[in-house]
N, C-alpha and C positions, 0 to 999 in steps of 0.2 A: 439201648442206653448202656454205656459201659459203667460198671460200678466196681470199685475195690473197697472192701470194708475190713478195716483192721480191728483187732481186739487183742486183749491179753496184757495190756500195759498195767502199771500200778506202782505202788511204793514198796521198795524192798531194801533191806540192809545190804551194805557192802559185803561181797562174798556170796550173796544169794543168787537165785536163778529166776528167770521168767521165760515163758514161751509166747511169742507173738504169733498171731494167725492173720492171714489176709485171704478173704474169699472173693473170687472174681466172678462177675456175671456180665452178660451182654457182649462177650468177646471170646474168640477162640483161645483156649487156654493151653492145651497140651503141647503145642509146638512153640509156645511163646516164652522167651526169656523173661524172668522176673527179677526184681531187685528190691532191696530194703535201703532206705535212706534215713538219716536222722538230722534234726535241726535243733539248735539252741537259739534263744533270743539274740537277735543282732548278728547272727551268723548265717552263712549260706548252707543249704542242704548238703550233707556229706554222704557220699555213697558208702554204704557199710558192707553190703554183700550182694552178689549176683548168682543166678543159677540158670542153666540152660533149660530149654523146653523139656528135654528128656531127663533132666536132673543129674546128668552124669558129670557135669563140670560146674565147679563153683569157684568164686573168687571173693576175697575179703580185704578190707582195708587192714593195714598192718596192725593198727591198735586193737583189733578184735580177734586176730588170728589165734587159734588155740582156745578161745573162750566162746565164740559164737559159731553156730552151725545153721546154715540155710538149707532147707529141704522143701519138697513139694509132694503133694498127693494129687495127681492129675484127675483121678476119679472124683475127688471132692472139690476140684477146682480151687485148691488152697495151697498157699505157700506159707512156710513157717520160718521163724527165726528163734532158735533156741539160744538163750543167753545165759551163760554160766559165769561164775566168778565175777559178778558185776562190780563195777567201780563207780565212785561218785561221778567221774568224768563221762560215764555212759548216760548220764541224765540228759534226756532230750525228748522231743516228739519224734516218734518213728513212723515213717511213711512207706507204704507199699507202692511200687511203681512198675509200669510196663510201658513200652514205647509203641505207639500206633504209627500209621503211615504218615500222618501229618502232625501229630501232637503226642505228648506224653500223657499218660493217665496216672492219676494220683488218688490215693485214698484220703480220708479225712484226718488220718494220723491218730496215734495212740501215745499217751504220755507215759514215759518211763522215768521214775525218780528213784535214785539210789542214794540212800542216806549213809553217812560215814559213822 
C-alpha cells in the first residue's frame, strides 16, 4: 500500500519559515520524481515544486522561486519543502505527490497558514 505522509505545517507570521516533510512508503522512492502541490478552498491544486529522483534537478512555480527549496533524502524516503519569507498568499493545504503507472499518489495534506 502506497502512503505519503506530510508533516510540518502550522501557523506562522509573514516573513517566517516552515519546513514540510513527506515520508513515502509502499513504493520505490530513490528513482521517483516527487512534487509538492498546494490548494486553497475553491481552487485547483497548484504545482509548487518538483524534484528528480536523484535530487539533481528541481523546478518551482514563479511565485515561490527564491523563497522555497525542495530537497530529498532517499535514505529516509523523505522529500522536504523549505519555505522561507512566507507570505499570506502562501496560505494553503500543501500536498506531497508522485506519479504511479496508472494513478497519482497523494498525501493527506498539511495546512500552512501565514498571518499578516
